[in-house]
C-alpha positions as a printed Julia matrix, in Angstrom:
78×3 Matrix{Float64}:
  95.93  -115.87   96.67
  98.09  -113.35   98.46
  99.47  -115.98  100.84
 100.28  -118.41   98.04
 102.22  -115.75   96.13
 104.12  -114.81   99.27
 105.0   -118.43  100.02
 106.31  -118.97   96.49
 108.31  -115.72   96.63
 109.89  -116.67   99.95
 110.77  -120.12   98.63
 112.45  -118.58   95.61
 114.31  -116.0    97.7
 115.65  -118.71  100.03
 116.85  -120.83   97.11
 118.55  -117.84   95.46
 120.16  -116.82   98.74
 121.51  -120.36   99.18
 123.46  -119.97   95.94
 125.13  -116.76   97.11
 125.71  -117.88  100.71
 127.16  -121.41  100.53
 127.99  -121.54  104.25
 124.33  -121.01  105.12
 122.92  -122.97  102.19
 121.75  -125.89  104.35
 119.64  -123.55  106.5
 118.34  -121.56  103.53
 117.39  -124.68  101.59
 115.56  -126.0   104.65
 113.62  -122.73  104.83
 112.86  -122.95  101.12
 111.47  -126.44  101.68
 109.3   -125.14  104.52
 107.86  -122.39  102.27
 107.29  -124.94   99.53
 105.24  -127.11  101.89
 103.25  -124.1   103.09
 102.39  -123.31   99.45
 101.32  -126.92   98.85
  99.15  -126.85  101.97
  97.52  -123.62  100.78
  96.77  -125.17   97.39
  95.33  -128.28   99.03
  93.11  -126.18  101.3
  91.81  -124.22   98.31
  91.14  -127.42   96.41
  89.05  -128.76   99.3
  87.13  -125.48   99.56
  86.48  -125.5    95.81
  85.34  -129.14   95.87
  82.94  -128.43   98.74
  81.6   -125.23   97.19
  80.98  -126.69   93.72
  78.12  -129.06   94.69
  76.53  -126.33   96.81
  76.67  -123.88   93.89
  75.13  -126.5    91.62
  72.23  -127.1    94.01
  71.64  -123.4    94.6
  71.86  -122.71   90.88
  69.33  -125.45   90.09
  66.98  -124.22   92.78
  67.24  -120.66   91.49
  66.54  -121.76   87.91
  63.47  -123.65   89.09
  62.14  -120.59   90.89
  62.82  -118.4    87.87
  60.95  -120.83   85.61
  57.95  -120.95   87.97
  57.89  -117.16   88.22
  58.1   -116.83   84.46
  55.19  -119.26   83.97
  53.09  -117.42   86.53
  53.64  -114.22   84.54
  52.55  -115.95   81.34
  56.04  -116.13   79.81
  57.88  -119.18   78.55
């Protein structure tokens, strides 16, 4: 999350600087675009990690619930 916040802050800073420095605006706007793409890449990477982790969590959670139910039955609880 720290990287994403930093990327967004740098993008914003570059865009604001472009307004106050018109002679360098082309370079600053190009840098802003670079930071924007870095932020998008970070979001995409997190989305992939979340999508991969979700099915694993579901399987582990189901397995854990099954074990808990078996242990509860062996103790005479329902």
